[in-house]
C-alpha positions in Angstrom: -20.4 6.6 -13.7 -18.7 5.9 -16.4 -19.7 4.8 -19.9 -21.3 1.5 -20.7 -20.4 -1.4 -23.3 -20.7 -4.6 -24.3 -17.4 -6.3 -24.3 -15.7 -9.5 -22.8 -13.4 -8.8 -19.8 -10.1 -10.4 -19.8 -8.5 -11.0 -16.7 -5.2 -11.7 -15.9 -6.2 -13.8 -12.7 -9.0 -15.6 -15.0 -10.1 -16.6 -18.1 -11.9 -14.7 -20.3 -15.8 -13.4 -19.0 -18.8 -12.6 -21.1 -19.3 -8.8 -19.5 -23.0 -7.6 -19.6 -23.5 -4.2 -21.6 -24.4 -2.7 -18.2 -20.9 -2.7 -16.9 -20.3 0.8 -15.6 -16.6 1.4 -17.1 -14.2 4.1 -15.6 -13.6 7.0 -17.2 -10.7 7.6 -16.2 -8.2 4.8 -17.3 -4.1 4.0 -18.2 -4.1 5.0 -21.9 -7.7 5.8 -22.1 -9.3 9.1 -23.9 -12.7 8.8 -23.4 -12.6 12.1 -21.0 -10.8 13.8 -24.1 -11.1 12.8 -27.2 -9.6 14.4 -29.9 -11.6 15.2 -33.3 -10.3 13.6 -35.6 -10.0 15.0 -39.6 -11.7 18.3 -38.8 -14.8 19.2 -36.5 -17.2 16.8 -34.8 -20.4 15.2 -36.7 -22.2 16.5 -33.6 -20.7 19.8 -34.0 -21.2 20.3 -37.3 -25.1 19.0 -36.8 -25.6 21.5 -34.1 -23.6 24.5 -35.8 -24.7 24.1 -39.7 -27.2 26.6 -39.2 -25.4 29.2 -36.8 -26.5 29.4 -33.5 -29.2 26.4 -32.7 -31.8 27.4 -30.8 -32.3 27.5 -26.9 -34.3 24.1 -27.4 -31.5 22.6 -29.7 -28.9 23.6 -27.7 -30.3 22.4 -24.3 -31.0 18.7 -25.4 -28.8 16.4 -22.9 -27.2 15.0 -26.1 -25.8 18.2 -26.9 -25.1 19.5 -23.8 -21.6 18.7 -22.8 -21.9 19.2 -18.6 -23.6 16.5 -16.6 -23.9 16.2 -13.1 -21.7 12.9 -12.9 -22.2 12.5 -8.8 -26.0 12.1 -9.1 -25.6 9.4 -11.8 -23.2 7.1 -10.0 -25.0 4.0 -8.5 -24.0 1.5 -5.9 -22.1 -1.4 -7.0 -23.6 -4.8 -7.0 -20.6 -7.3 -7.5 -21.0 -10.1 -5.3 -18.3 -10.0 -2.0 -16.1 -12.2 -0.3 -14.8 -11.2 3.3 -11.3 -13.1 4.1 -10.9 -12.7 8.1 -7.8 -12.8 10.2 -4.7 -11.4 7.7 -1.8 -10.7 8.7 -1.4 -7.0 9.5 1.2 -6.2 6.6 -0.4 -8.2 3.6 -0.5 -7.0 0.3 -2.5 -6.9 -2.4 -1.0 -9.4 -4.9 -1.0 -11.6 -1.8 -4.8 -11.6 -1.5 -5.2 -11.9 -5.2 -2.2 -15.0 -5.3 -4.3 -16.7 -2.4 -7.3 -16.9 -4.1 -6.2 -17.8 -7.2 -5.6 -17.3 -11.3 -9.2 -18.7 -11.6 -10.8 -16.3 -9.4 -13.4 -14.0 -11.1 -12.9 -10.2 -8.9 -13.7 -7.5 -10.7 -11.2 -6.0 -13.6 -9.3 -2.5 -12.8 -11.8 -0.8 -15.7 -14.3 -1.5 -13.2 -12.4 -0.4 -10.3 -10.5 -2.0 -7.4 -11.2 -5.2 -6.5 -9.5 -5.7 -3.0 -10.5 -3.7 -0.1 -8.3 -4.3 2.7 -10.1 -2.4 6.0 -8.0 0.4 7.8 -8.8 1.6 11.2 -8.4 5.2 10.3 -7.2 6.8 13.7 -4.9 4.1 14.3 -3.6 2.5 10.7 -4.4 -0.9 11.9 -5.3 -3.7 9.4 -8.8 -5.6 10.1 -10.5 -7.7 7.6 -10.0 -8.2 3.9 -12.9 -7.4 1.3 -13.1 -8.7 -2.0 -15.6 -7.6 -5.2 -16.2 -10.7 -7.6 -18.5 -9.9 -11.3 -21.3 -12.0 -9.6 -22.5 -13.5 -6.3 -21.8 -16.9 -8.1 -18.1 -16.0 -8.6 -17.6 -15.2 -5.1 -19.4 -18.4 -3.9 -17.3 -20.7 -5.8 -14.0 -19.0 -4.1 -15.7 -19.3 -0.6 -16.8 -23.3 -1.3 -13.3 -24.0 -2.9 -11.5 -22.9 0.2 -14.5 -24.7 2.7 -13.8 -28.0 0.4 -9.8 -27.4 1.2 -10.1 -27.1 4.7 -12.4 -29.9 5.1 -10.1 -31.9 3.8 -7.5 -31.0 6.3 -5.9 -27.9 4.4 -6.8 -24.8 6.2 -6.3 -21.7 4.2 -3.1 -19.5 4.9 -1.8 -16.2 4.1 1.9 -16.1 5.4 2.0 -17.8 8.7 -1.8 -16.9 9.5 -4.6 -19.3 9.0 -7.6 -17.0 7.6 -11.3 -17.5 7.5 -13.0 -17.0 4.2 -16.9 -16.6 3.8 -19.3 -14.8 2.0 -20.2 -11.2 2.5 -22.2 -9.0 1.1 -22.1 -5.3 -0.5 -23.9 -3.8 3.5 -21.1 -5.2 4.7 -18.1 -3.8 2.9 -19.9 -0.6 3.2 -20.2 -0.5 6.8 -16.6 -1.1 7.4 -15.5 1.5 5.1 -17.7 3.7 6.7 -18.0 3.1 10.4 -18.2 6.6 11.5 -21.4 7.3 9.4 -24.4 7.7 11.9 -27.7 6.3 11.8 -27.0 4.8 8.4 -28.7 1.3 7.8 -27.0 -0.1 4.1 -29.3 -1.9 1.9 -27.8 -3.4 -1.3 -24.9 -0.7 -0.9 -27.3 2.4 -0.9 -27.1 4.3 2.9 -30.9 4.9 4.6 -30.9 7.1 7.2 -32.6 6.4 10.3 -33.4 8.2 13.4 -32.4 7.2 16.2 -33.8 8.3 19.5 -30.9 8.2 21.8 -30.3 10.8 24.4 -26.6 11.6 22.6 -27.4 10.5 19.6 -26.2 13.5 17.3 -27.7 12.3 13.8 -26.4 11.3 10.2 -23.5 14.0 9.7 -21.3 12.5 6.9 -20.2 9.4 5.3 -16.6 10.1 7.2 -15.4 12.4 9.3 -12.9 15.1 9.2 -10.9 13.3 12.1 -11.0 10.8 9.5 -9.5 12.4 6.9 -6.7 14.2 8.9 -5.7 11.0 10.2 -5.4 9.4 6.7 -3.2 12.8 5.6 -1.1 12.2 8.8 -0.4 7.9 8.4 0.9 9.2 4.8 3.3 12.2 6.2 4.3 10.7 9.5 4.0 7.3 9.3 6.4 6.8 12.4 3.7 7.9 14.4 1.7 5.1 14.2 3.6 1.7 14.8 0.9 -0.1 12.4 1.7 2.7 9.7 5.4 1.7 9.9 4.4 -1.8 9.3 2.7 -1.3 6.4 3.3 1.9 4.8 0.9 1.5 2.0 -2.4 1.0 3.8 -3.4 4.7 4.4 -3.4 4.9 0.8 -5.2 2.1 0.0 -7.7 3.1 2.3 -7.9 6.5 0.6 -8.4 4.3 -2.6 -11.3 2.5 -1.3 -13.0 5.5 0.4 -13.0 7.1 -2.7 -14.1 3.6 -5.3 -17.0 3.3 -3.0 -18.0 6.6 -1.2 -21.9 7.0 -2.0 -21.7 9.6 -4.4 -24.8 9.3 -6.1 -26.5 10.3 -2.8 -25.8 14.3 -3.5 -28.4 15.2 -0.7 -26.3 13.4 1.9 -23.2 15.3 1.7 -21.9 19.1 1.4 -19.6 20.5 -0.6 -17.5 21.2 2.4 -17.3 17.5 2.3 -16.7 16.9 -0.6 -13.8 19.5 -0.3 -12.6 17.2 2.7 -12.2 14.2 0.6 -10.8 15.9 -2.4 -8.2 18.1 -0.2 -6.9 14.8 1.8 -6.8 12.9 -1.5 -4.4 15.8 -3.0 -2.0 15.7 0.4 -1.8 12.0 -0.1 -0.6 12.3 -4.0 2.0 14.9 -2.9 3.2 12.5 0.1 3.6 9.1 -1.9 5.2 11.8 -4.5 8.0 13.1 -1.8 8.3 9.5 -0.2 9.4 8.4 -3.7 11.5 11.3 -4.3 13.3 10.4 -1.2 13.5 6.6 -2.8 10.2 5.5 -1.6 10.2 2.3 1.0 9.1 -1.1 1.1 5.3 -1.1 -0.1 5.5 2.3 -1.9 5.6 2.4 -5.7 4.7 4.1 -8.4 2.2 1.7 -9.2 0.0 3.0 -5.9 0.8 6.6 -7.4 -0.8 5.9 -10.7 -3.8 4.0 -8.6 -4.6 6.8 -6.3 -4.3 9.7 -8.8 -6.8 7.5 -11.0 -9.4 6.9 -7.9 -9.2 10.4 -7.7 -10.0 11.4 -11.0 -12.7 8.8 -10.7 -14.2 10.1 -7.9 -17.5 11.8 -9.6 -18.2 14.2 -7.1 -15.0 15.9 -7.8 -14.7 19.2 -9.6 -12.5 19.1 -13.1 -10.6 22.0 -11.2 -9.9 19.4 -8.7 -9.4 17.1 -10.9 -6.6 19.4 -12.8 -5.1 19.8 -9.3 -4.4 16.2 -8.5 -3.1 16.0 -12.1 -0.6 18.6 -11.4 0.4 17.4 -7.7 1.1 13.8 -9.3 3.8 15.0 -10.8 5.4 12.9 -13.3 2.6 10.5 -12.6 0.0 12.8 -14.1 2.4 12.9 -17.3 0.2 11.5 -20.2 -3.7 11.9 -18.3 -5.5 13.8 -21.1 -7.5 16.5 -19.5 -9.4 19.0 -21.3 -7.4 22.5 -21.3 -11.0 23.7 -20.4 -10.5 22.1 -17.1 -8.6 24.8 -15.0 -10.7 27.4 -15.9 -14.0 25.6 -15.1 -16.7 27.9 -12.8 -18.9 24.9 -11.6 -18.0 23.1 -8.2 -21.0 20.5 -9.5 -21.4 20.3 -13.1 -18.6 18.6 -15.2 -17.7 17.4 -18.2 -20.0 14.7 -20.2 -17.8 11.2 -20.7 -17.0 11.1 -24.5 -18.2 14.8 -25.7 -15.7 16.3 -28.2 -14.1 18.4 -27.5 -15.1 21.3 -30.0 -18.5 20.7 -28.6 -16.8 21.6 -25.2 -15.2 24.9 -26.4 -18.1 25.6 -28.5 -20.4 25.7 -25.2 -17.2 27.4 -23.6 -17.5 30.1 -26.5 -21.2 30.5 -25.7 -20.9 31.3 -21.6 -17.9 33.8 -23.0 -20.0 35.8 -24.9 -23.0 35.0 -23.2 -20.6 37.0 -20.2 -18.6 39.3 -22.0 -20.7 40.7 -25.1 -21.4 44.3 -24.8 -25.0 43.7 -26.4 -25.7 41.2 -23.3 -23.9 42.2 -20.5 -25.4 45.3 -18.6 -23.4 48.5 -17.3 -23.2 47.1 -13.8 -22.1 43.9 -15.1 -19.3 45.2 -17.3 -18.0 47.0 -14.3 -18.5 44.6 -11.9 -16.2 42.1 -14.8 -13.5 45.0 -15.2 -13.1 44.7 -11.5 -12.8 41.4 -11.0 -10.1 41.0 -14.1 -11.9 37.3 -14.8 -12.2 37.9 -18.8 -8.9 35.9 -19.3 -10.7 32.8 -18.6 -12.1 31.4 -22.0 -15.7 31.1 -20.2 -15.7 34.5 -19.9 -17.6 35.7 -16.5 -19.1 33.0 -15.6 -20.4 33.5 -11.6 -22.4 31.7 -9.6 -24.0 33.3 -6.6 -23.1 31.2 -3.9 -24.2 32.1 -0.5 -22.3 32.9 2.4 -22.5 29.4 3.7 -21.6 27.9 0.3 -19.8 24.9 2.3 -23.0 23.7 3.9 -25.0 23.2 0.8 -25.9 20.1 -0.4 -24.4 18.4 -4.0 -28.1 18.6 -4.8 -28.5 22.1 -3.9 -25.4 23.8 -5.5 -26.1 21.3 -8.4 -29.3 23.2 -9.0 -28.1 26.3 -8.6 -25.2 25.9 -11.0 -27.9 24.4 -13.6 -30.0 27.7 -13.4 -26.9 30.1 -13.6 -26.2 27.8 -16.9 -30.0 27.9 -18.4 -29.9 31.9 -17.8 -26.8 32.3 -19.4 -27.5 30.2 -22.4 -31.0 31.6 -23.1 -29.3 35.3 -23.0 -27.1 33.8 -26.0 -29.3 31.5 -27.8 -33.1 32.5 -27.0 -33.2 34.8 -30.3 -31.3 32.4 -32.0 -32.7 31.3 -35.5 -31.0 28.5 -35.7 -33.2 24.5 -35.1 -32.3 21.7 -35.1 -33.5 18.2 -37.4 -34.2 18.3 -40.8 
């Protein structure tokens, strides 16, 4: 997740609320530069302290406060927001209509914390189901539900469009179950999945939280909406479903999904971005807007399981919607699948560690003749990282994110030890 700060959060749908310091702010936000802060007025203080005596020692260089690398997916956490459910909604209802229905005083979570409205879509048919809304707390959700219950008792039945709707309390477990209906043998507790064994003859057990069929259909609904009557009636719904999937996916369960599972989500996201860009170039259609494209792009950027090159690819696919998004120049060259850039780290710190990896993999004093020969054959010395290679097994895609991260940490540690192991520099006073 992103950095946490204590502040007052202001929503256009309600007054200022005291926001506790534990709120997980999304690292990528329109106008934000958290992921690529510029050093103003010279080198950053952290860089100066680390390198004031030349290369630091291995121990100092690998301290958590200095390392610009992080396993972001593992550090993500399940949401604990309050949740209300709105049932019997119109098939073509929009998020804006949902928010207008709730009223300006509803304490829904703000965009810097993620999307508040999740309209459930059956991925195979694009049919709109129910809607779940996330609030700052259980009490905030209950206040909205009680308001509509009082209105109903007074004879004013809640309506959206021409439909009577039902507003009731719900929770993260129900929301996760509805968003990931094909996740077999999963029981949700406080938004966290627990895998259970079910003794049934044809039960194949847990495979993934989403299936390849579901992701393929999300892309098809975007590329060929005319093939489904539900897609035609609400063109934006498949994109909204992708956004909710990315925002609510249990990224922190790094032992339960594989690199291939992650890559499937990335593929679907990239294809949807390309499809939406194509639609907008042709003039767009009802429900397809630049705002929707922006929300989709940022949902992909904030997916903690995506790699740095994948984020760069999403920005490239977004074309004009990617202009102004500040990624590190190193993102496209990033050699790791799971290890990413630490949120808020200065760019000169990233560049310094990149230079260390380059030195460790290209310096004739540190690289064997066999490695030099392999590097020359691979022609990878154009990368600022040098020739960092991870010894992936043949079934790379079948590795869990946890196993892949462990392999990459081992490679990173070995390379830093090679270049820093004999360094005379030290930290502190």
